[in-house]
N, C-alpha and C positions, 0 to 999 in steps of 0.2 A: 505493499501500500504505498502511496504517496506521503512526503511528510507535510503535515498540516501546521500552520503556525500562524499568528494574527495578533494585530495590534488594535488594541480597544479602549475605551474609556470605562473606567471602575464605575460610574453611575448611569450608565448608559443600556436603557430596556433594552435595546435592540442589539447590541453588544451581549450582554447576559443571554438573550435568546440565541444568539449565534452560538456561544459556547455550550449552551443546554443543547442545541442539535447535535453537535459532534458528543458530547457526552453519552447521549441517549443512544447514541448508534455505537458505543462503544470506540469511537475513534479518538485515540490520544492525541494531543495539540501541545504545542508551546504557545505562549501569549505573553505580552507585555501590556500591562496599563498605561496607556501614554502619559496621562493626567498624572501618575505616580510616578513616574521616569523623572531622572535629574535633565537638567537642562542640555546637557551633551549628547544625552541618550534620545531625547525629545528633536533636536537636532538631526541626528543621524536617521533616526525613524521618518523625519519629513522629507529627507533626500531620498530615502528608499521608497516612499509612496509616490513621489512626484518621478521617479525614475519608472518605477513598476505600473503605475496607474495615471499620471498626468494630472492627478489631484491628491489632495488630501481629505481622506473620509474615513469614517468608521462604522461599522468594524472593517478592516483591511485583511483580509484572509488570503493564504498563499497556500494553493494546495499543489504540489511539485512546484512547478515554473508558473503556473497559473493564477495571477489575482484576480480576485473577486471582492469590489468594494459595497458594502451593503450587505444586507440579509437575503440570500437568494437561495433557497432550500433546493429548487429543482437543479441549479446549476452546481451547488456543492455535491448532491448525488451524481449527477453525470459526471464529476471530475475524480469523486470516489470510486467509481465503478470503470473507470477510464484506463486502460495502460498505457497509452500512447498519449500523452498530455499535449498539448499545444503551446507553442511559446507564451510568455506572459503576455495578455492582455487584459483590456479594461471590461469588465462585466460588471454592470450595476445589476 
């Protein structure tokens, strides 16, 4: 299975919903709460978001090399089932 990682905001209901989506499916993931990170880490995250998606938005989910910004369960499912992931794209 592809690695799943995400950037979230600790108080964001949509971010919590996204984490729960992966937890209920038994998918392990790494995450960093942007608002709880130090300024240096926040700057790195912002650069990664702009590079990966062309914008800053939460949740920012990376499944393999594909980026999904926002809660998109259909796309998450599709990517989790896929073995040949596409290059990073901006999927809302």
